[in-house]
N, C-alpha and C positions, 0 to 999 in steps of 0.2 A: 497213793500208796502202791498202785500197780507199777508205777515207774520207779519204785525204790526210794521214794521221798517220804520222810517222816512228816506227817501233817497233824497239826492240832487245830481243830475247828471250834470256833467260839461264835455263838450267836448272841448279839447284844439284845438286851431286854428293855432298855429305856434310854431316853436322851441323856447323853453324858456317860453311858456305860463303857464305851470304848476308852474314853479318857480315864475312867476309874480303873479299868483293867490294866492300862499301860502304866499307871502310877503304882499299882499294888506291889508290895514287896514280894508277893507270891509269884509275880510275873518276872521270870528271869530272862529278860529280853536278850541279854548277851549270849544266851544259849541258842538263839535262833539266828538263822541267816536272813530271814525276811519276814515281814508282816504284809500280807496281801489283804486288801480291803475290798469287799463287794459293797458298793454303795456310791454315793455321790461325794462331792467336795466336803460335805458336812462330817462324814465319818473320818475322812482324812484329817480334817481340822481337829476333831476330838483326839485322834491318835497323836498328832503333833503336840497338842497341848499337854497330853499325858507324858509324852517323852520329855518335853521341856521342864516339867515339874520334877523330874527324876534327878537325883544327885549324879548319876552316870550319863547324863544327857549327851555330852560330847562323845563318849565312847559308843553310845547307841547310834548316834549319827554316823560315826565312822564305820561301824560294823554291820548294822542291820539295814537291809534294803527295804524300801517301802513300795509296794505295788498296789495298783488300783484297777479294778474291773468296774468301769463306770456303769452304775445302775441307778443313778440319781436323776434329778431334773436337768441340770446343766452340764455336769461332768466336765467342768473346765480343765482340770488337770489331766484327766484321761485323754481328752481331745488334744490338748497341747502336746502331750507325750507322743501320741501316735502321729501327729503332724510333724513333730521334730524327727521322728523315725522314718519319715516319708511313707507313711501308711495311711490308708483311709480309715477314719475313726469308726470303730464298732467294738462291742464287747469282745467279739471273737478275735479281732486284731490285737486288742490289749492282752488277751489270754496268750496269744502266740508270742508277743514281746516278753511276757513274764516267763513262759515256758522255755524260751531261748536265752533266758537270763540277760536280756538286752537291757542294760541299765544306762542311765545318764545322770549327771549331776544337775540339780536345780538350785537356784538361789532361794534362800529363805530370808525373811525379814522379821525383825522383832519390833513390837510396838508396846509402849507402856501407856496405858490409859487409866488415869485415876488410881495409880498404885497397883494396877493389875497388868501383868505382862502376857502378851500373845505372840505366838510364832505363826507366821503366815507364809503360804507357798504361792499364792497368786497375787491377790491384792488385799488391802485393808480399806474398807469403804465405810462411809458414813453419809448422812444426808439422804437424798432421794434414792440412790442406788441401794443403800442398806435398807431403807423403808420398803422398797419393792421386793427385795430378797426375803426379808424377815416377815413383813406384814402379809405377804401373799401366801403364807403357809395354809391359810384357810381354804385356798383354792388348789392345794396340792393334787387333788384328784384329777385336775385338768391337764397335768403334765407341764411341759415347758411353756405352753401358751399362757399359763398363769402369770408369768412375768410380764408378758405383753399387756394383758388385761389390767394388771395392777399398775403397770407403768402409765397407761393411759389415764387411769384413775388419779394417779399422783400428779400428772401434768395438769389435769383439769382442776384439781384442788391444790395448787402449788403452795407449799409451805415455805417459810423462811428458815434457813439453817444458819446458826452462828457457831463459829468454832475458831480455834487457834491451833496452828500447826507449828511445832518446833522441830528442828532438824539437827541432829548431831552427826558429824561424820563418822563412818564406821571405824572400828579399831583396825589396827594393822592386820594384814592377812595372817600372820603367824599366831596372833592372839585371839582368833575368833573361829567359830565353827558356824559358817553362814551358808552351808550347802548340805544337801541331803541327796543320797543316791536313791533314785526311783527306777 
């Protein structure tokens, strides 16, 4: 506010709250220039799922920038963005990128799993990688080492994973919104 920027601060109260806020008819996203998230990849995932569920999804992707100050366990997107900007990753460097309005386009992917659609910005995983990410939540207090510990546990008790992957070529460039500005 001291810089002359109008800011709306929202603190999420529960898992899925960011998604609910982005879907809400009360949230006039097109009135905003950006949504800046403080958190990890999970909060970004929630925001994108909320955007995707909106009837104005394409317009939101074109107008509203998505920023991230990595405060999570892995911070995959925040680290990828600072690397792409030739910066050393830190929350401070991410803050400077946002303050300078330094944006870049990233590819998004869309997945349909059992009639549910997901928008993804890094990867969509299943099997052991997903098990490590999701099941290690009980060790969140350990920070990023939780993934190493749970990964070793998964390797020692290896499960079998069965699945089928079907691939459809993407639609033509002019008929799709497959990128977001971050």
